[in-house]
C-alpha positions as CSV (number, residue, x, y, z in Angstrom):
1,X,31.8,-38.9,10.0
2,X,29.6,-35.8,9.8
3,X,30.6,-33.0,7.4
4,X,29.7,-29.3,7.8
5,X,26.1,-28.4,8.5
6,X,24.4,-26.0,6.2
7,X,20.9,-24.7,6.9
8,X,19.5,-23.1,3.7
9,X,17.0,-20.3,4.0
10,X,15.4,-18.0,1.5
11,X,15.0,-15.1,4.0
12,X,18.1,-12.9,4.2
13,X,16.7,-10.9,7.2
14,X,16.4,-14.1,9.2
15,X,20.0,-15.1,8.4
16,X,21.4,-11.7,9.4
17,X,19.5,-11.7,12.7
18,X,20.6,-15.3,13.5
19,X,24.3,-14.7,12.8
20,X,24.5,-11.4,14.6
21,X,23.7,-11.6,18.3
22,X,23.5,-7.8,18.5
23,X,20.7,-7.6,15.9
24,X,17.5,-8.1,17.9
25,X,14.3,-9.2,16.2
26,X,11.2,-7.6,17.8
27,X,8.9,-10.2,16.1
28,X,10.7,-13.5,16.5
29,X,13.5,-13.0,19.0
30,X,12.9,-16.2,21.0
31,X,13.0,-18.4,17.8
32,X,16.1,-16.5,16.5
33,X,17.9,-17.2,19.8
34,X,16.9,-20.8,19.8
35,X,18.3,-21.3,16.2
36,X,21.5,-19.6,17.1
37,X,21.9,-21.8,20.2
38,X,21.3,-25.0,18.2
39,X,24.0,-24.0,15.6
40,X,26.5,-23.3,18.4
41,X,25.7,-26.6,20.2
42,X,26.2,-28.6,17.0
43,X,29.6,-27.0,16.4
44,X,30.7,-27.9,20.0
45,X,29.6,-31.5,19.5
46,X,31.4,-31.8,16.2
47,X,34.8,-30.3,16.7
48,X,36.4,-28.9,13.6
49,X,33.1,-28.8,11.8
50,X,31.1,-25.7,10.9
51,X,27.4,-25.1,11.3
52,X,26.2,-22.1,9.2
53,X,23.3,-20.6,7.4
54,X,23.2,-20.2,3.6
55,X,20.9,-18.2,1.5
56,X,19.0,-19.7,-1.5
57,X,16.6,-17.8,-3.7
58,X,12.9,-18.4,-2.9
59,X,10.4,-19.6,-5.5
60,X,13.2,-20.2,-8.0
61,X,12.8,-23.9,-8.5
62,X,15.4,-25.0,-5.9
63,X,14.3,-28.5,-5.1
64,X,15.2,-28.6,-1.4
65,X,13.7,-25.1,-0.8
66,X,10.4,-26.0,-2.6
67,X,10.1,-29.2,-0.6
68,X,10.7,-27.3,2.6
69,X,8.0,-24.9,1.7
70,X,5.6,-27.8,1.0
71,X,6.4,-29.6,4.3
72,X,6.1,-26.3,6.3
73,X,2.7,-25.7,4.8
74,X,1.6,-29.3,5.5
75,X,2.8,-29.1,9.1
76,X,1.0,-25.8,9.6
77,X,-2.3,-27.4,8.5
78,X,-1.8,-30.6,10.6
79,X,-0.6,-29.1,13.8
80,X,-2.6,-26.2,15.3
81,X,-0.6,-23.6,17.3
82,X,-0.1,-24.8,20.9
83,X,-0.2,-21.3,22.4
84,X,-1.9,-18.0,21.7
85,X,1.2,-15.8,21.2
86,X,1.7,-13.9,17.9
87,X,4.7,-12.1,16.5
88,X,4.7,-8.4,16.1
89,X,5.0,-8.8,12.3
90,X,2.0,-11.2,12.1
91,X,0.0,-9.0,14.5
92,X,0.7,-6.0,12.3
93,X,-0.4,-7.8,9.1
94,X,-3.6,-9.0,10.8
95,X,-4.4,-5.5,12.1
96,X,-3.9,-4.0,8.6
97,X,-6.2,-6.6,7.1
98,X,-8.9,-5.9,9.7
99,X,-8.7,-2.2,9.1
100,X,-9.1,-2.7,5.3
101,X,-11.9,-5.1,5.8
102,X,-13.9,-2.9,8.2
103,X,-13.2,0.2,6.1
104,X,-14.6,-1.5,3.0
105,X,-17.7,-2.8,4.9
106,X,-18.3,0.8,6.1
107,X,-17.9,2.2,2.6
108,X,-20.4,-0.4,1.2
109,X,-23.0,0.6,3.7
110,X,-22.8,4.3,2.8
111,X,-25.6,5.7,0.6
112,X,-24.2,7.0,-2.7
113,X,-25.6,10.2,-4.1
114,X,-26.8,9.4,-7.7
115,X,-25.9,13.0,-8.7
116,X,-22.2,12.4,-7.9
117,X,-19.7,10.4,-9.9
118,X,-19.2,6.8,-8.6
119,X,-16.0,6.4,-6.7
120,X,-13.9,3.2,-6.7
121,X,-13.6,0.9,-3.7
122,X,-11.5,2.7,-1.0
123,X,-8.0,1.7,-0.2
124,X,-5.8,2.2,2.9
125,X,-2.7,2.2,0.6
126,X,-0.4,5.2,0.2
127,X,-1.8,8.4,-1.4
128,X,-0.6,9.8,-4.7
129,X,2.1,12.4,-4.0
130,X,0.8,15.7,-5.0
131,X,0.3,19.1,-3.3
132,X,-2.4,19.8,-0.7
133,X,-3.9,22.3,-3.2
134,X,-4.4,19.6,-5.9
135,X,-5.7,17.1,-3.3
136,X,-8.1,19.7,-2.0
137,X,-9.5,20.4,-5.5
138,X,-9.8,16.7,-6.3
139,X,-11.6,15.8,-3.0
140,X,-13.9,18.8,-3.5
141,X,-14.8,17.5,-7.0
142,X,-15.4,14.0,-5.7
143,X,-17.5,15.1,-2.7
144,X,-19.2,18.2,-4.4
145,X,-18.4,20.1,-1.2
146,X,-16.5,23.2,-2.3
147,X,-16.6,26.5,-4.1
148,X,-19.4,25.4,-6.5
149,X,-22.6,27.2,-7.6
150,X,-24.9,24.3,-6.5
151,X,-23.2,24.0,-3.2
152,X,-23.5,27.7,-2.4
153,X,-27.2,27.7,-3.5
154,X,-28.0,24.6,-1.3
155,X,-26.4,26.2,1.8
156,X,-27.7,29.7,1.3
157,X,-24.5,31.6,0.5
158,X,-25.9,34.6,-1.4
159,X,-22.6,36.5,-1.2
160,X,-20.6,33.7,-2.9
161,X,-19.4,34.2,-6.4
162,X,-21.0,31.5,-8.4
163,X,-19.2,32.0,-11.7
164,X,-15.5,31.5,-12.5
165,X,-13.4,34.4,-13.8
166,X,-13.6,32.7,-17.2
167,X,-17.4,33.2,-17.1
168,X,-18.4,29.6,-16.7
169,X,-20.5,28.2,-13.9
170,X,-18.6,26.8,-11.0
171,X,-19.1,23.0,-11.1
172,X,-17.1,20.2,-9.6
173,X,-15.7,19.3,-13.1
174,X,-15.0,22.9,-14.0
175,X,-12.0,22.8,-11.7
176,X,-10.2,20.7,-14.3
177,X,-11.7,22.2,-17.5
178,X,-11.4,25.9,-17.0
179,X,-10.0,27.8,-20.0
180,X,-7.7,29.7,-17.6
181,X,-6.1,26.5,-16.3
182,X,-2.5,26.2,-17.5
183,X,-1.9,23.1,-19.6
184,X,-5.5,21.9,-19.2
185,X,-5.1,19.8,-22.4
186,X,-2.6,17.6,-20.4
187,X,-5.5,16.4,-18.3
188,X,-7.1,14.8,-21.3
189,X,-4.5,12.2,-21.8
190,X,-2.5,9.8,-19.6
191,X,0.4,7.7,-20.9
192,X,-0.8,8.3,-24.5
193,X,-4.4,7.2,-23.9
194,X,-7.5,9.5,-23.7
195,X,-8.6,10.4,-20.1
196,X,-12.3,11.3,-19.7
197,X,-13.4,13.6,-16.9
198,X,-15.0,10.9,-14.8
199,X,-11.9,8.8,-14.8
200,X,-9.7,11.8,-14.1
201,X,-11.7,12.6,-10.9
202,X,-12.5,9.1,-9.6
203,X,-9.6,6.8,-10.5
204,X,-6.0,6.1,-9.4
205,X,-4.9,6.7,-13.0
206,X,-6.7,10.1,-12.8
207,X,-4.7,11.0,-9.7
208,X,-1.5,10.1,-11.5
209,X,-2.5,12.2,-14.5
210,X,-3.1,15.2,-12.2
211,X,0.2,14.7,-10.5
212,X,2.0,14.6,-13.9
213,X,0.2,17.8,-14.9
214,X,1.1,19.5,-11.6
215,X,4.7,18.6,-11.8
216,X,4.9,19.9,-15.4
217,X,3.1,23.2,-15.0
218,X,3.5,24.2,-11.3
219,X,6.8,22.8,-10.0
220,X,9.3,24.0,-12.6
């Protein structure tokens, strides 16, 4: 005689959606409804028995779960999809991958100015959280488009002030080396390691270093 039926899953979101009829899933609603109906049918056919879902940790060496992952992967390779539908979640992942791929291809096709510092491969990930002012200064230093002596000379701005109040020429790197800049020494180190000017301006670690500097000297 059959005992209780336990379907073990390593996805808590799927379990919650299946057990709660009022929790719709925009990406896999049809499958969720089908699983819920199968569990209810099994309970009706086996009076006094229970059909339920149980969570197990994924990739934790649980034998049954590891075997299920292996069989699911094998089935996906053996049996191609029989329709052209795609879930919202899968479509979103595909769209993000395509945007990243196209963006990187576009970036690779751009001519790099040898006079500028080389920038890392672009990313569509989240930006470092710092003020618009700091981002403006950093982007100006990266692009060489800003309040700089060479920029004003190239575009014919005779009225522009080409020297900083400290007396130095306005250059992209001077933004972060000016003697008048509060706590400028903090931009020379990040997490106990030296930070050179090129890394400060062109890398993710440099962005984090600038954020720490801004938080310390301008947000207190």
